[in-house]
ROLUM-656370 format. One line per field, with one value per residue (C-alpha): residue in one letter; residue number from 1; x, y, z. Coordinates in Angstrom, 2 decimals, padded with zeros to 5 digits, always signed. Example, Ala and Ser with C-alpha at 12.3 -4.5 7.8 and 13.67 -1.06 7.14 Angstrom:
% ROLUM-656370
r	(a/s)
k	(1/2)
c1	(+012.30/+013.67)
c2	(-004.50/-001.06)
c3	(+007.80/+007.14)
***
This chain:
% ROLUM-656370
r	(x/x/x/x/x/x/x/x/x/x/x/x/x/x/x/x/x/x/x/x/x/x/x/x/x/x/x/x/x/x/x/x/x/x/x/x/x/x/x/x/x/x/x/x/x/x/x/x/x/x/x/x/x/x/x/x/x/x/x/x/x/x/x/x/x/x/x/x/x/x/x/x/x/x/x/x/x/x/x/x/x/x/x/x/x/x/x/x/x/x/x/x/x/x/x/x/x/x/x/x/x/x/x/x/x/x/x/x/x/x/x/x/x/x/x/x/x/x/x/x/x/x/x/x/x/x/x/x/x/x/x/x/x/x/x/x/x/x/x/x/x/x/x/x/x/x/x/x/x/x/x/x/x/x/x/x/x/x/x/x/x/x/x/x/x/x/x/x/x/x/x/x/x/x/x/x/x/x/x/x/x/x/x/x/x/x/x/x/x/x/x/x/x/x/x/x/x/x/x/x/x/x/x/x/x/x/x/x/x/x/x/x/x/x/x/x/x/x/x/x/x/x/x/x/x/x/x/x/x/x/x/x/x/x/x/x/x/x/x/x/x/x/x/x/x/x/x/x/x/x/x/x/x/x/x/x/x/x/x/x/x/x/x/x/x/x/x/x/x/x/x/x/x/x/x/x/x/x/x/x/x/x/x/x/x/x/x/x/x/x/x/x/x/x/x/x/x/x/x/x/x/x/x/x/x/x/x/x/x/x/x/x/x/x/x/x/x/x/x/x/x/x/x/x/x/x/x/x/x/x/x/x/x/x/x/x/x/x/x/x/x/x/x/x/x/x/x/x/x/x/x/x/x/x/x/x/x/x/x/x/x/x/x/x/x/x/x/x/x/x/x/x/x/x/x/x/x/x/x/x/x/x/x/x/x/x/x/x/x/x/x/x/x/x/x/x/x/x/x/x/x/x/x/x/x/x)
k	(1/2/3/4/5/6/7/8/9/10/11/12/13/14/15/16/17/18/19/20/21/22/23/24/25/26/27/28/29/30/31/32/33/34/35/36/37/38/39/40/41/42/43/44/45/46/47/48/49/50/51/52/53/54/55/56/57/58/59/60/61/62/63/64/65/66/67/68/69/70/71/72/73/74/75/76/77/78/79/80/81/82/83/84/85/86/87/88/89/90/91/92/93/94/95/96/97/98/99/100/101/102/103/104/105/106/107/108/109/110/111/112/113/114/115/116/117/118/119/120/121/122/123/124/125/126/127/128/129/130/131/132/133/134/135/136/137/138/139/140/141/142/143/144/145/146/147/148/149/150/151/152/153/154/155/156/157/158/159/160/161/162/163/164/165/166/167/168/169/170/171/172/173/174/175/176/177/178/179/180/181/182/183/184/185/186/187/188/189/190/191/192/193/194/195/196/197/198/199/200/201/202/203/204/205/206/207/208/209/210/211/212/213/214/215/216/217/218/219/220/221/222/223/224/225/226/227/228/229/230/231/232/233/234/235/236/237/238/239/240/241/242/243/244/245/246/247/248/249/250/251/252/253/254/255/256/257/258/259/260/261/262/263/264/265/266/267/268/269/270/271/272/273/274/275/276/277/278/279/280/281/282/283/284/285/286/287/288/289/290/291/292/293/294/295/296/297/298/299/300/301/302/303/304/305/306/307/308/309/310/311/312/313/314/315/316/317/318/319/320/321/322/323/324/325/326/327/328/329/330/331/332/333/334/335/336/337/338/339/340/341/342/343/344/345/346/347/348/349/350/351/352/353/354/355/356/357/358/359/360/361/362/363/364/365/366/367/368/369/370/371/372/373/374/375/376/377/378/379/380/381/382/383/384/385/386/387/388/389/390/391/392/393/394/395/396/397/398/399/400/401/402/403/404/405/406)
c1	(-037.51/-038.32/-041.41/-042.57/-043.36/-044.86/-043.56/-040.14/-038.76/-041.53/-039.82/-036.99/-038.30/-035.33/-037.28/-040.83/-039.61/-037.97/-040.91/-043.28/-041.03/-040.73/-044.54/-045.20/-042.65/-044.68/-048.26/-046.55/-044.87/-047.82/-050.97/-048.63/-048.17/-051.31/-052.02/-049.16/-050.26/-053.74/-052.85/-050.24/-053.04/-055.13/-053.88/-052.29/-054.52/-051.64/-050.66/-046.59/-046.76/-048.00/-044.36/-042.51/-043.21/-041.95/-038.87/-038.10/-037.79/-035.71/-033.11/-031.47/-032.18/-030.03/-027.83/-027.09/-027.97/-024.76/-023.07/-025.51/-024.91/-021.20/-022.40/-024.43/-021.74/-019.44/-021.36/-023.52/-027.00/-029.20/-028.01/-028.22/-031.99/-032.57/-031.08/-032.77/-036.17/-035.97/-034.91/-038.65/-040.16/-039.50/-040.03/-043.63/-043.42/-042.32/-045.37/-047.93/-045.99/-046.39/-050.14/-050.92/-048.87/-050.94/-047.82/-049.05/-046.14/-044.88/-041.62/-040.87/-043.03/-040.69/-037.87/-038.82/-039.66/-036.23/-034.91/-037.18/-035.56/-032.11/-033.34/-035.32/-032.15/-029.75/-032.71/-033.84/-030.12/-029.47/-032.79/-032.39/-028.95/-029.69/-033.17/-030.58/-028.31/-031.71/-032.60/-030.33/-029.79/-031.46/-035.22/-034.28/-037.16/-039.68/-037.81/-038.43/-042.26/-043.31/-041.61/-042.68/-046.23/-046.09/-044.35/-048.36/-050.37/-049.30/-049.72/-053.49/-053.71/-051.62/-053.32/-056.84/-056.03/-054.41/-057.26/-059.54/-057.48/-057.64/-061.21/-062.37/-060.31/-058.17/-054.03/-052.27/-053.86/-053.30/-049.70/-049.58/-050.73/-047.78/-045.21/-046.82/-046.36/-043.09/-042.20/-043.57/-041.09/-037.82/-038.87/-040.10/-035.91/-034.66/-035.98/-034.17/-031.73/-028.66/-025.87/-023.33/-020.75/-019.24/-015.23/-013.23/-012.04/-008.95/-010.84/-011.88/-015.62/-014.80/-013.51/-016.12/-018.81/-017.17/-017.23/-020.64/-021.05/-018.22/-020.90/-023.49/-022.21/-021.12/-025.04/-026.87/-029.79/-030.11/-029.37/-031.66/-034.59/-033.48/-033.54/-036.97/-039.05/-036.68/-038.13/-041.77/-041.90/-040.77/-042.95/-046.33/-046.08/-049.95/-049.91/-048.57/-051.68/-054.04/-055.70/-056.57/-057.98/-060.18/-061.08/-062.22/-064.00/-065.89/-064.24/-063.36/-059.83/-061.74/-061.93/-057.84/-057.08/-059.15/-058.24/-054.52/-054.59/-055.70/-052.49/-050.57/-054.78/-053.41/-049.81/-051.17/-053.39/-051.11/-047.85/-049.57/-050.69/-047.15/-045.78/-047.99/-046.68/-043.13/-040.98/-041.60/-040.64/-040.18/-038.59/-038.05/-041.67/-042.74/-041.53/-041.64/-045.64/-046.11/-044.46/-046.38/-049.81/-049.11/-048.61/-051.51/-053.73/-051.80/-053.24/-056.62/-056.87/-056.50/-059.32/-061.75/-064.23/-065.64/-064.61/-065.19/-062.95/-060.36/-060.11/-060.36/-058.12/-055.43/-055.84/-054.99/-051.52/-050.50/-050.96/-048.93/-046.44/-046.12/-044.68/-042.06/-041.50/-040.52/-038.37/-035.94/-035.86/-035.13/-032.48/-030.76/-030.50/-029.78/-026.93/-025.23/-022.54/-023.69/-020.57/-021.57/-025.39/-025.82/-024.06/-025.94/-029.75/-028.43/-027.92/-031.61/-032.84/-031.71/-033.26/-036.64/-037.30/-035.86/-037.47/-041.28/-040.11/-038.40/-041.82/-044.27/-042.58/-042.60/-046.07/-046.58/-045.00/-046.30/-049.68/-049.43/-047.89/-050.39/-053.12/-052.91/-055.22/-052.76/-049.98/-050.66/-051.80/-048.53/-046.34/-048.35/-047.34/-044.17/-043.35/-045.07/-042.30/-039.97/-040.77/-040.40/-037.03/-035.63/-037.28/-035.42/-032.06/-032.16/-031.85/-030.67/-033.80/-036.34/-034.79/-034.14/-036.18/-036.93/-034.46/-032.15/-028.97/-025.83)
c2	(-002.72/-005.95/-007.36/-010.64/-013.40/-016.04/-018.41/-017.31/-021.41/-023.39/-021.27/-024.44/-027.33/-029.55/-028.09/-028.90/-032.59/-032.14/-031.77/-033.76/-036.74/-035.30/-035.12/-038.84/-040.18/-038.16/-040.04/-043.26/-043.15/-041.39/-044.43/-046.80/-045.09/-045.71/-048.84/-050.51/-048.73/-050.28/-053.89/-054.00/-052.71/-055.65/-058.04/-057.43/-054.82/-053.21/-049.63/-050.03/-052.15/-049.01/-047.26/-049.98/-049.18/-045.22/-047.10/-049.58/-047.04/-044.46/-046.83/-046.55/-042.28/-042.01/-045.05/-043.82/-040.57/-038.30/-041.18/-040.30/-036.67/-037.28/-039.20/-036.38/-033.64/-036.29/-038.24/-037.40/-036.25/-036.89/-040.83/-041.23/-040.81/-042.40/-045.57/-044.99/-044.25/-047.82/-049.06/-048.32/-049.11/-052.97/-052.73/-051.56/-054.79/-056.61/-055.47/-056.45/-060.11/-060.90/-059.12/-061.43/-064.42/-064.04/-063.78/-063.42/-062.27/-058.86/-058.77/-059.13/-055.84/-054.16/-055.70/-053.90/-050.94/-050.74/-051.15/-048.65/-046.52/-046.82/-045.74/-042.68/-041.64/-041.40/-039.72/-036.81/-034.99/-036.46/-033.80/-031.10/-030.47/-031.19/-028.85/-026.01/-026.69/-025.86/-022.75/-019.23/-019.13/-015.57/-017.43/-020.57/-019.23/-019.86/-022.76/-024.11/-023.18/-024.17/-027.61/-027.74/-027.19/-030.68/-032.49/-031.21/-031.66/-035.25/-035.94/-034.71/-037.01/-039.98/-040.96/-040.88/-043.20/-045.07/-045.43/-045.53/-048.35/-050.06/-049.79/-051.33/-052.93/-053.97/-053.49/-056.31/-053.70/-050.25/-051.85/-051.83/-048.20/-047.34/-048.82/-047.55/-043.87/-044.76/-045.96/-042.35/-040.51/-042.54/-041.69/-037.86/-037.58/-039.66/-037.07/-034.93/-032.86/-031.72/-033.32/-031.38/-033.51/-032.16/-031.66/-034.18/-034.39/-035.84/-035.45/-038.26/-039.44/-038.13/-034.97/-034.84/-035.07/-032.60/-030.11/-029.71/-029.96/-027.15/-025.03/-025.97/-025.07/-021.57/-021.25/-020.48/-019.22/-022.41/-024.66/-023.36/-023.84/-027.53/-028.41/-026.74/-028.99/-031.87/-031.54/-030.60/-033.18/-035.78/-035.10/-034.06/-037.74/-038.28/-039.11/-042.56/-043.20/-042.26/-045.76/-046.11/-042.14/-043.38/-046.28/-044.22/-041.89/-044.44/-044.25/-047.00/-047.02/-044.30/-041.99/-042.91/-041.73/-038.56/-037.51/-038.32/-036.04/-033.34/-031.11/-032.03/-029.97/-026.43/-027.32/-027.19/-024.41/-022.29/-023.26/-021.14/-018.36/-018.36/-018.78/-015.59/-013.19/-011.56/-013.24/-013.00/-009.70/-011.55/-015.07/-015.61/-015.11/-016.31/-020.06/-019.92/-018.99/-021.73/-023.94/-023.20/-022.79/-026.68/-027.46/-026.69/-028.69/-031.54/-031.30/-030.26/-032.97/-035.10/-034.36/-034.00/-036.42/-035.36/-036.54/-032.76/-031.45/-033.25/-032.93/-029.44/-029.43/-031.57/-029.67/-026.29/-028.02/-028.71/-024.98/-023.57/-026.90/-025.64/-021.54/-023.85/-026.28/-023.18/-020.83/-023.61/-024.80/-021.47/-020.66/-023.94/-023.36/-019.79/-020.18/-023.24/-023.08/-025.61/-027.81/-028.82/-028.89/-032.35/-032.84/-030.38/-031.39/-034.90/-033.28/-031.57/-035.41/-036.90/-033.58/-034.05/-036.79/-039.52/-037.50/-038.04/-042.07/-041.88/-039.96/-042.19/-044.96/-042.99/-042.24/-046.17/-046.58/-043.76/-045.17/-048.31/-047.31/-045.05/-044.52/-043.22/-040.05/-038.77/-039.82/-037.37/-034.57/-035.40/-034.87/-031.44/-030.35/-031.38/-029.57/-025.98/-026.26/-026.85/-023.67/-022.21/-023.11/-022.14/-018.54/-018.09/-019.77/-018.60/-014.87/-014.61/-016.91/-014.92/-011.90/-012.74/-010.55/-011.95/-014.48/-012.89/-015.62/-014.73)
c3	(-004.97/-006.90/-007.54/-005.39/-007.97/-006.29/-008.88/-009.14/-008.35/-010.25/-013.76/-013.85/-015.34/-013.70/-010.04/-011.68/-012.17/-008.92/-006.72/-009.25/-006.96/-004.40/-004.03/-006.03/-003.10/-000.95/-001.47/-001.48/+002.11/+003.32/+002.17/+003.20/+006.51/+007.12/+005.28/+007.24/+010.91/+010.02/+009.22/+012.33/+014.82/+013.19/+013.57/+016.68/+018.94/+020.79/+021.05/+020.92/+017.56/+016.02/+017.93/+017.14/+013.21/+014.07/+015.74/+012.47/+010.05/+012.36/+013.04/+009.34/+009.90/+013.32/+011.63/+008.10/+007.94/+008.97/+005.79/+003.56/+004.00/+003.67/+000.40/-000.81/-001.13/-002.96/-005.11/-007.86/-005.92/-008.99/-008.75/-005.21/-005.24/-007.91/-006.44/-002.68/-004.61/-006.27/-002.89/-001.41/-004.93/-003.32/+000.19/-001.35/-003.78/-000.63/+001.68/-000.97/-001.98/+002.18/+002.17/-000.91/+000.55/+004.29/+006.24/+009.90/+011.86/+011.85/+012.27/+007.77/+007.97/+010.07/+008.51/+005.11/+007.38/+008.58/+005.27/+003.15/+005.64/+004.77/+001.13/+002.89/+004.80/+001.91/-000.40/+001.63/+002.03/-001.96/-002.63/-000.47/-001.64/-005.61/-005.31/-004.00/-007.18/-009.52/-009.25/-008.19/-003.95/-004.21/-004.61/-002.14/+000.21/-003.07/-003.72/-000.34/+000.18/-002.58/-001.84/+001.11/-000.01/-002.75/-000.25/+002.02/-000.70/-001.26/+002.41/+001.93/-000.29/-000.05/+003.85/+002.41/-000.79/+001.78/+003.40/+000.79/-000.75/+002.51/+003.22/-000.93/-002.27/+000.46/+001.53/-001.47/-003.87/-001.67/-001.72/-005.63/-005.83/-003.52/-005.66/-008.77/-007.04/-006.04/-009.88/-011.09/-008.45/-009.80/-013.05/-012.78/-010.89/-014.19/-016.03/-014.60/-017.02/-013.90/-013.66/-012.12/-009.66/-006.56/-006.83/-005.50/-001.26/+000.03/+003.16/+005.57/+006.16/+010.18/+008.60/+006.36/+009.00/+011.91/+009.51/+008.75/+013.02/+012.95/+010.66/+012.77/+016.49/+014.46/+013.40/+016.51/+014.46/+012.63/+015.89/+017.88/+014.77/+014.63/+018.06/+018.50/+015.93/+017.14/+020.67/+019.19/+017.19/+019.31/+021.44/+019.23/+017.65/+018.26/+014.50/+015.40/+017.44/+015.30/+014.16/+017.86/+018.22/+014.60/+016.65/+019.88/+017.37/+014.90/+012.41/+009.77/+007.86/+005.78/+009.14/+009.71/+006.53/+006.88/+010.26/+008.89/+006.10/+007.91/+008.73/+005.71/+004.21/+006.99/+005.70/+002.03/+002.46/+004.58/+002.43/-000.96/+001.43/+002.60/-001.30/-002.10/+000.57/+000.93/+003.39/+007.65/+008.95/+011.96/+012.00/+014.71/+017.26/+013.69/+014.26/+018.37/+018.06/+015.22/+017.58/+020.52/+018.52/+017.31/+021.17/+022.20/+019.15/+020.10/+023.49/+021.94/+019.98/+022.80/+024.71/+021.84/+021.40/+018.24/+014.84/+013.34/+016.63/+016.15/+012.22/+012.68/+015.53/+013.49/+010.51/+012.69/+013.80/+010.28/+009.78/+012.54/+011.33/+007.83/+008.95/+011.46/+008.65/+005.76/+008.38/+009.30/+005.58/+004.53/+007.52/+006.04/+002.47/+002.96/+005.65/+004.32/+001.58/-001.26/-000.51/+003.25/+002.40/+002.39/+005.86/+007.29/+005.70/+006.92/+010.65/+010.07/+008.98/+012.41/+014.00/+012.22/+010.11/+012.54/+015.69/+013.79/+014.44/+017.30/+018.40/+017.32/+019.21/+022.14/+022.18/+021.43/+024.73/+027.26/+025.76/+026.78/+030.22/+030.76/+028.50/+025.10/+025.91/+028.86/+026.12/+024.03/+026.24/+028.11/+024.30/+023.41/+027.38/+026.43/+023.24/+024.62/+027.37/+024.77/+023.45/+026.34/+026.96/+023.73/+024.01/+026.72/+025.61/+022.44/+021.91/+018.26/+017.29/+018.93/+017.95/+014.15/+011.78/+008.14/+006.38/+003.62/+001.58/+003.38)
***
């Protein structure tokens, strides 16, 4: 039996550059979320405005993601990632300008987030597909684990950085730091020495997208895993209301940054552990259990009135979420042909990426109607219900064992 190499994917220089870029852009985005959330809520004192931030980013995901996946399978993926990252850099610069100019209206912020979301819609499938090109197929699981762990490490640093900068030097400087990190991400992608161009195709956009959906329909395990995470993230959108919980717990913007980082701390810790252990032998049970623990943690967080207990519960929720992310990400990359990876990744982006923002909107609306705590308890309860339904409905997922390359 071949020994398990925990650092197999990191031995490829281009992959190291890619996850460096991925990490830098994640730091930028997570810091920006904290700064924007605190700034908007400080101006409005309305939980619905926090949900509208998520909606402003979700709309371009839904509108553009499928076409972005088609483009990722037909154009140079590195060039797409460069263009999208540059667009996000410009968006951060615009937010800094609005702050310096003391623009009181919130709609320009929503507009910039919307435009930034378009750039991110193109970057995500391009980066996912590009990462599969940079390492051999046999080590996809290791690559997914390290890419996800890098994201989680950056998601620890990003919110903390955003909260600290907002609290000590103000939002304008915070947006300047966000722009600098996006610039670092752009530079790292530019240094990737890989210029593979997908084969030319005469297939129309509509036919191309149908091929991607047909593939997913014929892969019930992948579809079930995506569905599970879709609704778990949709209903478990407590993160959008963290500015309110931070105030309830007596914490300022610094405390908000720490709370925002807590799930990522848990995710990073468990991600490093997963990278150093062999793959799960019962992957189906593992993903169902992890999403169930995530839902229970969301309920626990809603009911907690102690800052440190809330911090602990959010950390555990991140650990559970990371297990699900690694299994789902490995499934998508292992079972998808390279020529379809952009399109399948874009569907996954709609399932997971947009559900984060739609979940934020759902949380904002239910918080306005029923109160903040009942809204989050409802979300956690619905997550547990989704786990039960998917476990009953998808026998292939329930019986799935160790992941293998096909």
